[in-house]
PDB file of N, CA, C and O in Angstrom, chain B, residues numbered from 101:
ATOM      1  N   UNK B 101      15.823  23.645 -20.148  1.00  0.00           N
ATOM      2  CA  UNK B 101      16.145  22.167 -19.561  1.00  0.00           C
ATOM      3  C   UNK B 101      14.890  21.760 -19.633  1.00  0.00           C
ATOM      4  O   UNK B 101      14.072  22.671 -19.760  1.00  0.00           O
ATOM      5  N   UNK B 102      14.300  20.226 -19.574  1.00  0.00           N
ATOM      6  CA  UNK B 102      13.292  19.860 -19.187  1.00  0.00           C
ATOM      7  C   UNK B 102      13.190  19.042 -18.240  1.00  0.00           C
ATOM      8  O   UNK B 102      14.105  18.235 -18.404  1.00  0.00           O
ATOM      9  N   UNK B 103      12.570  18.757 -17.278  1.00  0.00           N
ATOM     10  CA  UNK B 103      12.183  18.211 -16.164  1.00  0.00           C
ATOM     11  C   UNK B 103      12.450  16.751 -16.105  1.00  0.00           C
ATOM     12  O   UNK B 103      12.419  16.152 -15.030  1.00  0.00           O
ATOM     13  N   UNK B 104      12.780  16.012 -17.520  1.00  0.00           N
ATOM     14  CA  UNK B 104      12.966  14.462 -17.747  1.00  0.00           C
ATOM     15  C   UNK B 104      14.627  14.916 -17.279  1.00  0.00           C
ATOM     16  O   UNK B 104      15.027  14.508 -16.189  1.00  0.00           O
ATOM     17  N   UNK B 105      15.351  15.580 -17.961  1.00  0.00           N
ATOM     18  CA  UNK B 105      16.813  15.817 -17.626  1.00  0.00           C
ATOM     19  C   UNK B 105      17.138  16.193 -16.662  1.00  0.00           C
ATOM     20  O   UNK B 105      18.297  15.839 -16.444  1.00  0.00           O
ATOM     21  N   UNK B 106      16.523  17.046 -15.514  1.00  0.00           N
ATOM     22  CA  UNK B 106      16.672  17.528 -14.267  1.00  0.00           C
ATOM     23  C   UNK B 106      16.946  16.332 -13.435  1.00  0.00           C
ATOM     24  O   UNK B 106      17.956  16.228 -12.738  1.00  0.00           O
ATOM     25  N   UNK B 107      15.968  15.384 -13.534  1.00  0.00           N
ATOM     26  CA  UNK B 107      15.776  13.741 -12.718  1.00  0.00           C
ATOM     27  C   UNK B 107      16.978  13.570 -12.419  1.00  0.00           C
ATOM     28  O   UNK B 107      17.922  13.839 -13.162  1.00  0.00           O
ATOM     29  N   UNK B 108      17.072  12.976 -10.988  1.00  0.00           N
ATOM     30  CA  UNK B 108      18.845  12.233 -10.661  1.00  0.00           C
ATOM     31  C   UNK B 108      18.556  10.855 -11.402  1.00  0.00           C
ATOM     32  O   UNK B 108      17.462  10.400 -11.734  1.00  0.00           O
ATOM     33  N   UNK B 109      19.781  10.328 -11.567  1.00  0.00           N
ATOM     34  CA  UNK B 109      19.947   8.797 -12.514  1.00  0.00           C
ATOM     35  C   UNK B 109      19.501   7.942 -11.342  1.00  0.00           C
ATOM     36  O   UNK B 109      19.477   8.282 -10.159  1.00  0.00           O
ATOM     37  N   UNK B 110      19.137   6.732 -11.888  1.00  0.00           N
ATOM     38  CA  UNK B 110      19.137   5.356 -11.301  1.00  0.00           C
ATOM     39  C   UNK B 110      20.446   5.252 -10.581  1.00  0.00           C
ATOM     40  O   UNK B 110      21.494   5.721 -11.023  1.00  0.00           O
ATOM     41  N   UNK B 111      20.318   4.560  -9.359  1.00  0.00           N
ATOM     42  CA  UNK B 111      21.388   4.157  -8.324  1.00  0.00           C
ATOM     43  C   UNK B 111      21.771   2.894  -8.952  1.00  0.00           C
ATOM     44  O   UNK B 111      21.002   1.983  -9.258  1.00  0.00           O
ATOM     45  N   UNK B 112      23.138   2.933  -9.125  1.00  0.00           N
ATOM     46  CA  UNK B 112      24.104   1.928  -9.318  1.00  0.00           C
ATOM     47  C   UNK B 112      23.743   0.790  -8.445  1.00  0.00           C
ATOM     48  O   UNK B 112      23.470  -0.347  -8.832  1.00  0.00           O
ATOM     49  N   UNK B 113      23.782   1.392  -6.722  1.00  0.00           N
ATOM     50  CA  UNK B 113      23.790   0.624  -5.985  1.00  0.00           C
ATOM     51  C   UNK B 113      23.738   1.141  -4.620  1.00  0.00           C
ATOM     52  O   UNK B 113      24.086   2.307  -4.431  1.00  0.00           O
ATOM     53  N   UNK B 114      23.239   0.215  -3.378  1.00  0.00           N
ATOM     54  CA  UNK B 114      22.485   0.674  -2.447  1.00  0.00           C
ATOM     55  C   UNK B 114      22.959   0.712  -1.440  1.00  0.00           C
ATOM     56  O   UNK B 114      23.844  -0.143  -1.474  1.00  0.00           O
ATOM     57  N   UNK B 115      22.950   1.452   0.071  1.00  0.00           N
ATOM     58  CA  UNK B 115      23.289   0.908   1.184  1.00  0.00           C
ATOM     59  C   UNK B 115      22.735  -0.158   1.174  1.00  0.00           C
ATOM     60  O   UNK B 115      22.134  -0.556   0.176  1.00  0.00           O
ATOM     61  N   UNK B 116      22.846  -1.019   2.576  1.00  0.00           N
ATOM     62  CA  UNK B 116      21.908  -1.949   3.671  1.00  0.00           C
ATOM     63  C   UNK B 116      20.497  -1.177   3.151  1.00  0.00           C
ATOM     64  O   UNK B 116      19.760  -1.254   2.168  1.00  0.00           O
ATOM     65  N   UNK B 117      20.571  -0.268   4.586  1.00  0.00           N
ATOM     66  CA  UNK B 117      19.148   0.213   4.672  1.00  0.00           C
ATOM     67  C   UNK B 117      18.368   0.772   3.779  1.00  0.00           C
ATOM     68  O   UNK B 117      17.191   0.979   4.075  1.00  0.00           O
ATOM     69  N   UNK B 118      18.855   1.115   2.547  1.00  0.00           N
ATOM     70  CA  UNK B 118      18.221   1.702   1.277  1.00  0.00           C
ATOM     71  C   UNK B 118      17.993   0.725   0.550  1.00  0.00           C
ATOM     72  O   UNK B 118      16.919   0.837  -0.041  1.00  0.00           O
ATOM     73  N   UNK B 119      18.884  -0.754   0.207  1.00  0.00           N
ATOM     74  CA  UNK B 119      18.467  -1.750  -0.545  1.00  0.00           C
ATOM     75  C   UNK B 119      17.323  -2.527  -0.135  1.00  0.00           C
ATOM     76  O   UNK B 119      16.583  -3.091  -0.941  1.00  0.00           O
ATOM     77  N   UNK B 120      17.112  -2.570   1.676  1.00  0.00           N
ATOM     78  CA  UNK B 120      16.319  -3.237   2.361  1.00  0.00           C
ATOM     79  C   UNK B 120      14.763  -2.377   2.116  1.00  0.00           C
ATOM     80  O   UNK B 120      13.673  -2.907   1.902  1.00  0.00           O
ATOM     81  N   UNK B 121      15.089  -0.799   2.232  1.00  0.00           N
ATOM     82  CA  UNK B 121      13.733  -0.175   1.747  1.00  0.00           C
ATOM     83  C   UNK B 121      13.551  -0.254   0.323  1.00  0.00           C
ATOM     84  O   UNK B 121      12.369  -0.127   0.004  1.00  0.00           O
ATOM     85  N   UNK B 122      14.288  -0.411  -0.561  1.00  0.00           N
ATOM     86  CA  UNK B 122      14.048  -0.353  -1.857  1.00  0.00           C
ATOM     87  C   UNK B 122      12.713  -2.146  -2.225  1.00  0.00           C
ATOM     88  O   UNK B 122      12.006  -2.638  -3.105  1.00  0.00           O
ATOM     89  N   UNK B 123      13.041  -2.316  -1.216  1.00  0.00           N
ATOM     90  CA  UNK B 123      12.476  -4.012  -1.517  1.00  0.00           C
ATOM     91  C   UNK B 123      11.121  -3.934  -0.270  1.00  0.00           C
ATOM     92  O   UNK B 123      10.380  -4.898  -0.077  1.00  0.00           O
ATOM     93  N   UNK B 124      11.030  -2.989   0.271  1.00  0.00           N
ATOM     94  CA  UNK B 124       9.753  -3.063   1.599  1.00  0.00           C
ATOM     95  C   UNK B 124      10.112  -3.913   2.548  1.00  0.00           C
ATOM     96  O   UNK B 124       9.229  -4.567   3.102  1.00  0.00           O
ATOM     97  N   UNK B 125      11.431  -4.069   2.913  1.00  0.00           N
ATOM     98  CA  UNK B 125      11.962  -4.872   4.178  1.00  0.00           C
ATOM     99  C   UNK B 125      12.436  -4.381   5.350  1.00  0.00           C
ATOM    100  O   UNK B 125      13.059  -3.343   5.127  1.00  0.00           O
ATOM    101  N   UNK B 126      12.414  -4.703   6.651  1.00  0.00           N
ATOM    102  CA  UNK B 126      13.561  -4.299   7.610  1.00  0.00           C
ATOM    103  C   UNK B 126      14.430  -4.557   7.247  1.00  0.00           C
ATOM    104  O   UNK B 126      14.635  -5.553   6.553  1.00  0.00           O
ATOM    105  N   UNK B 127      15.643  -3.340   7.769  1.00  0.00           N
ATOM    106  CA  UNK B 127      16.849  -3.879   7.661  1.00  0.00           C
ATOM    107  C   UNK B 127      17.631  -5.060   8.068  1.00  0.00           C
ATOM    108  O   UNK B 127      18.622  -5.523   7.506  1.00  0.00           O
ATOM    109  N   UNK B 128      16.941  -5.542   9.299  1.00  0.00           N
ATOM    110  CA  UNK B 128      17.618  -6.681   9.578  1.00  0.00           C
ATOM    111  C   UNK B 128      16.868  -7.979   8.927  1.00  0.00           C
ATOM    112  O   UNK B 128      17.595  -8.947   8.702  1.00  0.00           O
ATOM    113  N   UNK B 129      15.886  -8.056   8.698  1.00  0.00           N
ATOM    114  CA  UNK B 129      15.186  -8.826   8.174  1.00  0.00           C
ATOM    115  C   UNK B 129      16.358  -9.227   6.451  1.00  0.00           C
ATOM    116  O   UNK B 129      16.815 -10.253   5.946  1.00  0.00           O
ATOM    117  N   UNK B 130      16.390  -7.907   6.150  1.00  0.00           N
ATOM    118  CA  UNK B 130      17.131  -8.008   4.986  1.00  0.00           C
ATOM    119  C   UNK B 130      18.484  -8.551   5.059  1.00  0.00           C
ATOM    120  O   UNK B 130      18.845  -9.189   4.070  1.00  0.00           O
ATOM    121  N   UNK B 131      19.401  -8.417   6.139  1.00  0.00           N
ATOM    122  CA  UNK B 131      20.876  -8.601   6.439  1.00  0.00           C
ATOM    123  C   UNK B 131      20.784 -10.237   6.762  1.00  0.00           C
ATOM    124  O   UNK B 131      21.861 -10.829   6.834  1.00  0.00           O
ATOM    125  N   UNK B 132      19.734 -10.887   6.930  1.00  0.00           N
ATOM    126  CA  UNK B 132      19.681 -12.349   6.921  1.00  0.00           C
ATOM    127  C   UNK B 132      20.029 -13.096   5.485  1.00  0.00           C
ATOM    128  O   UNK B 132      20.679 -14.128   5.319  1.00  0.00           O
ATOM    129  N   UNK B 133      19.343 -12.185   4.425  1.00  0.00           N
ATOM    130  CA  UNK B 133      19.984 -12.744   3.185  1.00  0.00           C
ATOM    131  C   UNK B 133      20.891 -12.290   2.919  1.00  0.00           C
ATOM    132  O   UNK B 133      21.323 -12.668   1.831  1.00  0.00           O
ATOM    133  N   UNK B 134      21.613 -11.405   3.555  1.00  0.00           N
ATOM    134  CA  UNK B 134      22.872 -11.221   2.984  1.00  0.00           C
ATOM    135  C   UNK B 134      23.592 -12.300   3.788  1.00  0.00           C
ATOM    136  O   UNK B 134      24.252 -13.140   3.175  1.00  0.00           O
ATOM    137  N   UNK B 135      23.512 -12.333   5.108  1.00  0.00           N
ATOM    138  CA  UNK B 135      24.521 -13.510   6.141  1.00  0.00           C
ATOM    139  C   UNK B 135      24.084 -14.763   5.338  1.00  0.00           C
ATOM    140  O   UNK B 135      25.134 -15.403   5.397  1.00  0.00           O
ATOM    141  N   UNK B 136      23.415 -15.363   4.784  1.00  0.00           N
ATOM    142  CA  UNK B 136      22.959 -16.303   4.223  1.00  0.00           C
ATOM    143  C   UNK B 136      23.379 -16.532   2.698  1.00  0.00           C
ATOM    144  O   UNK B 136      22.811 -17.411   2.050  1.00  0.00           O
ATOM    145  N   UNK B 137      24.361 -15.750   2.136  1.00  0.00           N
ATOM    146  CA  UNK B 137      24.910 -15.891   0.952  1.00  0.00           C
ATOM    147  C   UNK B 137      23.959 -15.327  -0.264  1.00  0.00           C
ATOM    148  O   UNK B 137      24.332 -15.436  -1.433  1.00  0.00           O
ATOM    149  N   UNK B 138      22.607 -14.670   0.113  1.00  0.00           N
ATOM    150  CA  UNK B 138      21.753 -14.581  -1.291  1.00  0.00           C
ATOM    151  C   UNK B 138      22.289 -13.599  -1.980  1.00  0.00           C
ATOM    152  O   UNK B 138      22.397 -13.518  -3.203  1.00  0.00           O
ATOM    153  N   UNK B 139      22.623 -12.852  -1.166  1.00  0.00           N
ATOM    154  CA  UNK B 139      23.199 -11.189  -1.942  1.00  0.00           C
ATOM    155  C   UNK B 139      24.542 -11.024  -1.919  1.00  0.00           C
ATOM    156  O   UNK B 139      25.185 -11.627  -1.060  1.00  0.00           O
ATOM    157  N   UNK B 140      25.201 -10.177  -2.860  1.00  0.00           N
ATOM    158  CA  UNK B 140      26.832  -9.820  -2.722  1.00  0.00           C
ATOM    159  C   UNK B 140      27.033  -8.525  -2.091  1.00  0.00           C
ATOM    160  O   UNK B 140      26.756  -7.496  -2.708  1.00  0.00           O
ATOM    161  N   UNK B 141      27.388  -8.506  -1.182  1.00  0.00           N
ATOM    162  CA  UNK B 141      27.719  -6.979  -1.116  1.00  0.00           C
ATOM    163  C   UNK B 141      29.565  -6.333  -1.558  1.00  0.00           C
ATOM    164  O   UNK B 141      30.636  -6.940  -1.554  1.00  0.00           O
ATOM    165  N   UNK B 142      29.312  -5.268  -1.804  1.00  0.00           N
ATOM    166  CA  UNK B 142      30.828  -5.203  -2.478  1.00  0.00           C
ATOM    167  C   UNK B 142      31.104  -3.845  -1.714  1.00  0.00           C
ATOM    168  O   UNK B 142      30.153  -3.162  -1.333  1.00  0.00           O
ATOM    169  N   UNK B 143      32.132  -3.542  -1.540  1.00  0.00           N
ATOM    170  CA  UNK B 143      32.666  -2.526  -0.725  1.00  0.00           C
ATOM    171  C   UNK B 143      33.306  -1.325  -1.477  1.00  0.00           C
ATOM    172  O   UNK B 143      34.491  -1.285  -1.146  1.00  0.00           O
ATOM    173  N   UNK B 144      32.993  -0.275  -2.402  1.00  0.00           N
ATOM    174  CA  UNK B 144      33.596   0.652  -2.910  1.00  0.00           C
ATOM    175  C   UNK B 144      34.630   1.491  -2.012  1.00  0.00           C
ATOM    176  O   UNK B 144      35.568   2.082  -2.547  1.00  0.00           O
ATOM    177  N   UNK B 145      34.438   1.516  -0.738  1.00  0.00           N
ATOM    178  CA  UNK B 145      35.175   1.885   0.176  1.00  0.00           C
ATOM    179  C   UNK B 145      35.070   1.514   1.389  1.00  0.00           C
ATOM    180  O   UNK B 145      35.616   0.425   1.567  1.00  0.00           O
ATOM    181  N   UNK B 146      34.349   2.189   2.796  1.00  0.00           N
ATOM    182  CA  UNK B 146      34.428   1.145   3.671  1.00  0.00           C
ATOM    183  C   UNK B 146      32.858   1.006   4.058  1.00  0.00           C
ATOM    184  O   UNK B 146      32.410   0.375   5.016  1.00  0.00           O
ATOM    185  N   UNK B 147      32.254   1.613   3.259  1.00  0.00           N
ATOM    186  CA  UNK B 147      30.500   1.387   3.253  1.00  0.00           C
ATOM    187  C   UNK B 147      29.931   0.043   2.395  1.00  0.00           C
ATOM    188  O   UNK B 147      30.230   0.052   1.201  1.00  0.00           O
ATOM    189  N   UNK B 148      29.308  -0.867   2.777  1.00  0.00           N
ATOM    190  CA  UNK B 148      28.918  -1.950   1.639  1.00  0.00           C
ATOM    191  C   UNK B 148      27.758  -1.532   1.116  1.00  0.00           C
ATOM    192  O   UNK B 148      26.828  -1.038   1.754  1.00  0.00           O
ATOM    193  N   UNK B 149      27.807  -1.751  -0.196  1.00  0.00           N
ATOM    194  CA  UNK B 149      26.770  -1.659  -1.181  1.00  0.00           C
ATOM    195  C   UNK B 149      26.395  -2.939  -1.793  1.00  0.00           C
ATOM    196  O   UNK B 149      27.027  -3.990  -1.899  1.00  0.00           O
ATOM    197  N   UNK B 150      24.984  -2.537  -2.244  1.00  0.00           N
ATOM    198  CA  UNK B 150      24.554  -3.730  -2.905  1.00  0.00           C
ATOM    199  C   UNK B 150      24.134  -3.243  -4.089  1.00  0.00           C
ATOM    200  O   UNK B 150      23.353  -2.294  -4.164  1.00  0.00           O
ATOM    201  N   UNK B 151      24.716  -3.975  -5.294  1.00  0.00           N
ATOM    202  CA  UNK B 151      24.408  -3.370  -7.179  1.00  0.00           C
ATOM    203  C   UNK B 151      22.693  -3.700  -7.360  1.00  0.00           C
ATOM    204  O   UNK B 151      22.164  -4.764  -7.038  1.00  0.00           O
ATOM    205  N   UNK B 152      22.159  -2.797  -7.811  1.00  0.00           N
ATOM    206  CA  UNK B 152      20.907  -2.360  -8.294  1.00  0.00           C
ATOM    207  C   UNK B 152      20.563  -4.003  -8.917  1.00  0.00           C
ATOM    208  O   UNK B 152      19.758  -4.855  -8.540  1.00  0.00           O
ATOM    209  N   UNK B 153      21.557  -3.984 -10.013  1.00  0.00           N
ATOM    210  CA  UNK B 153      20.970  -5.361 -10.775  1.00  0.00           C
ATOM    211  C   UNK B 153      21.252  -6.813 -10.197  1.00  0.00           C
ATOM    212  O   UNK B 153      21.019  -7.789 -10.911  1.00  0.00           O
ATOM    213  N   UNK B 154      21.663  -6.937  -9.136  1.00  0.00           N
ATOM    214  CA  UNK B 154      21.852  -8.053  -8.311  1.00  0.00           C
ATOM    215  C   UNK B 154      20.789  -7.842  -7.204  1.00  0.00           C
ATOM    216  O   UNK B 154      20.517  -8.914  -6.663  1.00  0.00           O
ATOM    217  N   UNK B 155      20.125  -6.814  -6.716  1.00  0.00           N
ATOM    218  CA  UNK B 155      18.871  -6.716  -5.952  1.00  0.00           C
ATOM    219  C   UNK B 155      17.688  -7.002  -6.776  1.00  0.00           C
ATOM    220  O   UNK B 155      16.663  -7.515  -6.329  1.00  0.00           O
ATOM    221  N   UNK B 156      17.891  -6.611  -8.132  1.00  0.00           N
ATOM    222  CA  UNK B 156      16.756  -6.800  -9.022  1.00  0.00           C
ATOM    223  C   UNK B 156      16.481  -8.164  -9.120  1.00  0.00           C
ATOM    224  O   UNK B 156      15.363  -8.589  -8.831  1.00  0.00           O
ATOM    225  N   UNK B 157      17.479  -8.975  -9.538  1.00  0.00           N
ATOM    226  CA  UNK B 157      17.470 -10.076  -9.926  1.00  0.00           C
ATOM    227  C   UNK B 157      17.564 -11.234  -8.682  1.00  0.00           C
ATOM    228  O   UNK B 157      17.588 -12.427  -8.983  1.00  0.00           O
ATOM    229  N   UNK B 158      17.605 -10.875  -7.522  1.00  0.00           N
ATOM    230  CA  UNK B 158      17.491 -11.612  -5.951  1.00  0.00           C
ATOM    231  C   UNK B 158      15.827 -11.443  -6.118  1.00  0.00           C
ATOM    232  O   UNK B 158      14.989 -12.299  -6.401  1.00  0.00           O
ATOM    233  N   UNK B 159      15.718 -10.426  -5.917  1.00  0.00           N
ATOM    234  CA  UNK B 159      13.775 -10.116  -5.773  1.00  0.00           C
ATOM    235  C   UNK B 159      13.161 -10.847  -6.655  1.00  0.00           C
ATOM    236  O   UNK B 159      12.131 -11.375  -6.236  1.00  0.00           O
ATOM    237  N   UNK B 160      13.536 -11.124  -8.090  1.00  0.00           N
ATOM    238  CA  UNK B 160      12.600 -11.907  -8.758  1.00  0.00           C
ATOM    239  C   UNK B 160      12.607 -12.997  -8.562  1.00  0.00           C
ATOM    240  O   UNK B 160      11.610 -13.678  -8.801  1.00  0.00           O
ATOM    241  N   UNK B 161      13.634 -13.469  -8.108  1.00  0.00           N
ATOM    242  CA  UNK B 161      13.802 -15.139  -7.679  1.00  0.00           C
ATOM    243  C   UNK B 161      13.308 -15.419  -6.211  1.00  0.00           C
ATOM    244  O   UNK B 161      13.612 -16.438  -5.591  1.00  0.00           O
ATOM    245  N   UNK B 162      12.551 -14.455  -5.743  1.00  0.00           N
ATOM    246  CA  UNK B 162      11.749 -14.606  -4.499  1.00  0.00           C
ATOM    247  C   UNK B 162      10.608 -15.634  -4.930  1.00  0.00           C
ATOM    248  O   UNK B 162      10.127 -15.750  -6.057  1.00  0.00           O
ATOM    249  N   UNK B 163      10.235 -16.459  -3.614  1.00  0.00           N
ATOM    250  CA  UNK B 163       8.989 -17.373  -3.782  1.00  0.00           C
ATOM    251  C   UNK B 163       8.177 -16.572  -4.301  1.00  0.00           C
ATOM    252  O   UNK B 163       8.225 -15.365  -4.064  1.00  0.00           O
ATOM    253  N   UNK B 164       7.131 -17.226  -5.246  1.00  0.00           N
ATOM    254  CA  UNK B 164       5.732 -16.032  -5.919  1.00  0.00           C
ATOM    255  C   UNK B 164       4.818 -16.890  -4.617  1.00  0.00           C
ATOM    256  O   UNK B 164       3.670 -16.466  -4.751  1.00  0.00           O
ATOM    257  N   UNK B 165       4.828 -17.563  -3.827  1.00  0.00           N
ATOM    258  CA  UNK B 165       3.608 -18.179  -2.797  1.00  0.00           C
ATOM    259  C   UNK B 165       4.134 -17.688  -1.254  1.00  0.00           C
ATOM    260  O   UNK B 165       5.249 -17.772  -0.740  1.00  0.00           O
ATOM    261  N   UNK B 166       3.137 -17.261  -0.852  1.00  0.00           N
ATOM    262  CA  UNK B 166       3.241 -17.157   0.786  1.00  0.00           C
ATOM    263  C   UNK B 166       3.864 -18.284   1.170  1.00  0.00           C
ATOM    264  O   UNK B 166       3.821 -19.331   0.524  1.00  0.00           O
ATOM    265  N   UNK B 167       4.600 -18.093   2.461  1.00  0.00           N
ATOM    266  CA  UNK B 167       5.269 -19.251   3.167  1.00  0.00           C
ATOM    267  C   UNK B 167       4.002 -19.877   4.168  1.00  0.00           C
ATOM    268  O   UNK B 167       3.044 -19.228   4.588  1.00  0.00           O
ATOM    269  N   UNK B 168       4.190 -20.819   4.329  1.00  0.00           N
ATOM    270  CA  UNK B 168       3.360 -21.477   5.032  1.00  0.00           C
ATOM    271  C   UNK B 168       3.720 -21.522   6.719  1.00  0.00           C
ATOM    272  O   UNK B 168       4.795 -21.832   7.232  1.00  0.00           O
ATOM    273  N   UNK B 169       2.536 -21.133   7.348  1.00  0.00           N
ATOM    274  CA  UNK B 169       3.016 -20.981   9.177  1.00  0.00           C
ATOM    275  C   UNK B 169       3.731 -21.897   9.774  1.00  0.00           C
ATOM    276  O   UNK B 169       3.266 -23.028   9.639  1.00  0.00           O
ATOM    277  N   UNK B 170       5.020 -21.794  10.592  1.00  0.00           N
ATOM    278  CA  UNK B 170       5.233 -22.448  11.102  1.00  0.00           C
ATOM    279  C   UNK B 170       4.963 -23.353  12.140  1.00  0.00           C
ATOM    280  O   UNK B 170       5.804 -24.193  12.461  1.00  0.00           O
TER     281      UNK B 170
END
């Protein structure tokens, strides 16, 4: 058996802390995007999950310019 076949499959969905970690954000900052309706949370059980494809699509649509200071 090769090392490649022993690798874990890519996640289909992430918990909120793991989704935030995947895009290098803090959990609370990430949750603001969920509350704003930018990401859909799904419930396969009692724990919320963010779909991998949705997370990638959301990230690709974030602004490419640094926000101006307030």
